[in-house]
C-alpha positions in Angstrom: -214.8 -58.2 67.3 -212.2 -58.2 64.7 -209.5 -58.9 67.2 -211.7 -62.0 68.3 -212.0 -63.2 64.7 -208.4 -62.8 64.2 -207.6 -64.9 67.3 -210.0 -67.6 66.3 -208.3 -67.7 62.8 -204.9 -68.0 64.4 -205.9 -70.9 66.6 -207.6 -72.8 63.9 -204.4 -72.3 61.6 -202.1 -73.5 64.5 -204.4 -76.5 65.2 -204.4 -77.5 61.5 -200.6 -77.2 61.5 -200.3 -79.5 64.3 -202.8 -81.9 63.2 -201.1 -82.0 59.7 -197.6 -82.5 61.4 -198.9 -85.4 63.4 -200.4 -87.1 60.5 -197.4 -86.8 58.6 -195.1 -88.2 61.1 -196.3 -91.8 60.9 -195.8 -91.7 57.1 -192.3 -90.4 57.5 -191.6 -93.1 60.0 -193.1 -95.8 57.8 -190.8 -94.6 54.7 -187.8 -94.7 56.9 -188.6 -98.1 58.3 -189.1 -99.3 54.5 -185.8 -97.8 53.6 -184.0 -99.6 56.5 -185.7 -102.9 55.6 -184.7 -102.6 52.0 -181.2 -101.7 53.0 -180.9 -104.6 55.5 -181.7 -107.2 52.7 -178.1 -106.7 51.5 -176.8 -107.9 54.9 -176.1 -111.6 56.1 -178.4 -111.0 59.0 -181.2 -108.8 57.9 -183.6 -109.3 60.7 -180.9 -108.4 63.3 -180.0 -105.6 61.2 -183.5 -104.2 61.0 -184.3 -104.7 64.6 -181.2 -102.4 65.8 -181.6 -99.9 63.1 -185.3 -99.5 63.4 -184.9 -98.6 67.2 -181.7 -96.4 66.5 -181.7 -93.0 68.1 -181.5 -90.5 66.6 -183.8 -91.9 63.8 -181.8 -93.0 60.6 -182.0 -90.7 57.6 -182.9 -92.2 54.3 -179.6 -92.4 52.8 -177.3 -95.3 52.5 -174.5 -93.4 54.1 -176.6 -92.7 57.2 -177.8 -96.3 57.5 -173.9 -97.5 57.2 -173.0 -95.0 59.8 -175.7 -96.2 62.2 -174.8 -99.9 61.7 -171.1 -99.0 62.6 -172.6 -97.2 65.8 -174.3 -100.4 66.7 -171.5 -102.4 66.1 -169.1 -100.3 68.2 -171.5 -100.1 71.0 -172.0 -103.8 71.0 -168.2 -104.4 70.9 -167.6 -102.1 73.8 -170.2 -103.9 75.9 -168.6 -107.3 74.9 -165.0 -106.1 75.7 -166.2 -104.8 79.1 -167.8 -108.3 79.8 -164.4 -110.0 78.9 -162.5 -107.5 81.0 -164.6 -108.4 84.0 -163.9 -112.1 83.4 -160.3 -111.2 83.5 -161.1 -109.5 87.0 -160.1 -106.2 85.4 -156.6 -107.4 85.2 -155.4 -108.6 81.6 -152.3 -110.0 83.0 -153.7 -111.9 86.0 -153.8 -115.9 85.8 -151.5 -118.2 84.1 -153.7 -121.1 83.0 -154.5 -121.8 79.4 -158.0 -120.6 79.8 -156.8 -117.5 81.4 -154.5 -116.8 78.4 -157.4 -117.3 76.0 -159.5 -114.8 77.8 -156.6 -112.4 77.8 -155.9 -112.9 74.0 -159.7 -112.3 73.4 -159.9 -109.2 75.4 -156.9 -107.6 73.6 -158.4 -108.5 70.1 -161.9 -107.1 71.3 -160.2 -103.9 72.4 -158.6 -103.7 68.9 -161.8 -104.4 67.4 -163.5 -101.5 69.4 -160.6 -99.1 68.3 -161.1 -100.0 64.7 -164.8 -99.5 64.6 -164.6 -96.1 66.4 -162.0 -95.1 63.8 -164.4 -96.2 61.2 -167.1 -94.1 62.5 -165.0 -91.1 62.6 -163.8 -91.9 59.1 -167.2 -92.1 57.5 -167.9 -88.7 58.8 -165.1 -87.4 57.0 -165.9 -88.8 53.5 -167.2 -85.5 52.1 -169.0 -85.1 48.6 -169.2 -88.3 46.5 -167.2 -88.7 43.3 -164.3 -87.1 45.1 -160.8 -88.7 45.8 -161.5 -87.9 49.3 -164.7 -90.0 49.4 -162.9 -92.9 47.8 -160.0 -92.7 50.3 -161.9 -92.5 53.3 -164.5 -95.3 52.2 -161.4 -97.7 51.6 -160.2 -97.0 55.0 -163.7 -97.8 56.6 -163.9 -100.8 54.7 -160.2 -102.0 55.6 -160.8 -101.2 59.4 -164.3 -102.9 59.5 -162.9 -106.0 57.9 -160.1 -105.9 60.4 -162.5 -105.6 63.3 -164.4 -108.6 62.1 -161.3 -110.7 61.8 -160.4 -109.5 65.4 -163.8 -110.8 66.6 -163.3 -114.0 64.9 -159.8 -114.4 66.5 -161.3 -114.0 70.0 -163.9 -116.6 69.2 -161.3 -119.0 67.9 -159.1 -118.5 70.9 -161.9 -119.1 73.7 -163.4 -122.0 71.5 -159.8 -123.9 71.6 -158.6 -123.1 75.0 -161.4 -122.1 77.4 -163.7 -124.4 79.4 -167.3 -124.7 78.5 -168.7 -122.1 80.8 -166.4 -119.4 79.8 -166.6 -120.4 76.2 -170.3 -120.2 76.2 -170.4 -116.8 78.1 -168.1 -115.1 75.8 -169.3 -116.6 72.6 -172.8 -115.6 73.5 -171.8 -112.0 73.5 -169.1 -111.9 70.7 -171.1 -113.9 68.0 -173.7 -111.1 68.1 -171.0 -108.5 67.8 -169.6 -110.2 64.8 -173.1 -110.4 63.3 -173.8 -106.9 63.6 -170.3 -106.0 62.2 -170.8 -108.3 59.4 -174.1 -106.2 58.6 -172.2 -103.1 58.9 -169.6 -104.0 56.5 -172.2 -105.1 54.0 -173.9 -101.6 54.3 -170.5 -99.9 54.0 -169.5 -101.8 50.9 -172.8 -100.5 49.3 -171.6 -96.9 49.4 -170.5 -95.8 45.9 -169.9 -92.4 44.5 -173.2 -90.4 44.4 -174.6 -91.9 47.7 
């Protein structure tokens, strides 16, 4: 009899714990979403920022550094995808073709590859920042800011190249992808620039 009572108590306790966890999850998710929304207000494209970070996996923790790191990951992924698209337009051979348009696409591909590299380095660098208020933190933050700014310049250079030298079809196809990359990179830079000692 005592064993049955004990077993029943354990079942009730476990059920209560599960229910509490289930009811807490939406609240935690709501707080995280509110934090992302608030953080994205500092960016130039807040709706785009919120859309990507709200669906980011794993979920973004409620800290400025985590939000910035997630934004960099989104930017790097978008830049890789755009770079792959431009590479396919080159036929997978960056040196093929001698026309003005082909040269513009090759130039765009080169700058987009540079952009991907800088964003990847930025992701690694933000993970090395260490404790705030340290010289190490400030040094790594400065590197990230420099590289993300350079990645944004790379993307702008790509757009300028195809805008001036590519035909309407190629220009439109590349612009559609690279503009979004530039927007999410701009957002990432804004979130990185918010990082200060004690974040």
